[in-house]
N, C-alpha and C positions, 0 to 999 in steps of 0.2 A: 553493502553486503551483496554477494551475488544472488541470483534468483533463488537457487536451491536453499541457501542459508536464510534468505528472507521469508520463504515459506515456512521452514522449520522454526524460525524465531517467532513467527506469529503463532504457530501451532502449539508452542510450549510456553507462551507468554501466560503469566498468571500475576495479576495485579491485585493486591490485598485491598479490600474495601474498608471504608470507614463505617462508622455507625453499627459496628458489630456484625455486619453481613459477611458472608463467605466470599472468598476471592473469585474474581471473574476469570474463567479459563476458556471462554468460547471466542477467542480472538482468532482471526484468520486474515491472509493476504487478499485484498479485494481484487476483483476482475478489472480489466481495463475499462469495461463499460461502467462499473461501479465508480472508478477514479474519474472517468469522463463525467459522470453525473454529479460527483462532488464538485467539479469545476463548474459545470453549468449551474448548479444550485448556489454557487458562491461560497461554498463551505470555508475556502481559505480566508474569506473576509469576516468570518464568525468565529474565529479562533484567537488564541493569545498570539502575541509577537513571536513566540518560540516556534510556531508552526511556520516552517519555511516554504515558500512556493517556488523558490529559485532552484530547485532540483528536480530531475526526473525521478518519479517513484515507480518501483517495480509493481507489476500487477501479477495475478496468477495465471493470466491468459497466455498460453503457449502459442507461439507463431505456427499457424497451421501448415505453412510451407516449408518450415525449417524447425525441426525438433530440437535443435541447439539454440534456438532463439525464443524470446519471450517479449510481450509487449510492456511498454513503460508508458508513463503519462507525465507531461511537464505541466504542473498545476498553474504556473504563472500565466499560461495562455491556452491551455486545454489541447495541447498538441501531443498526440500519441505517436510512438515510433516503435519499431522492434529493435532488439539489441540481443547480443549474444548473452546467454545465461551466465557466462563466467565473468562479465563485466560488473562493476560495482554501480549500484544506484541506491538511492534512499529507500526507506521502507516506512510505510504507514500502515500499521495494523488497524483492523476495524472490529466492531462487534455488531451482531444483528440486534435490532430493536426487539 
């Protein structure tokens, strides 16, 4: 998804809960710093094999020097880079604890 679609997808995400609880609707696109923290904390080693680390993931952090760009993070090695918002990258929505 491009960056704008990534933000919108996370903002409208609603996953039904089990155990009779209400659906979780507080999903958001993490900042570049949050994605970097996930890499540093080794979050990619604590998930199922379905969670890929071989992709760049969009962040919600806009490139301060270029409003047409945003930051992304490669979770395989913790490498951030900026990219044009119209390019496609993976999306990983998160929720606050």
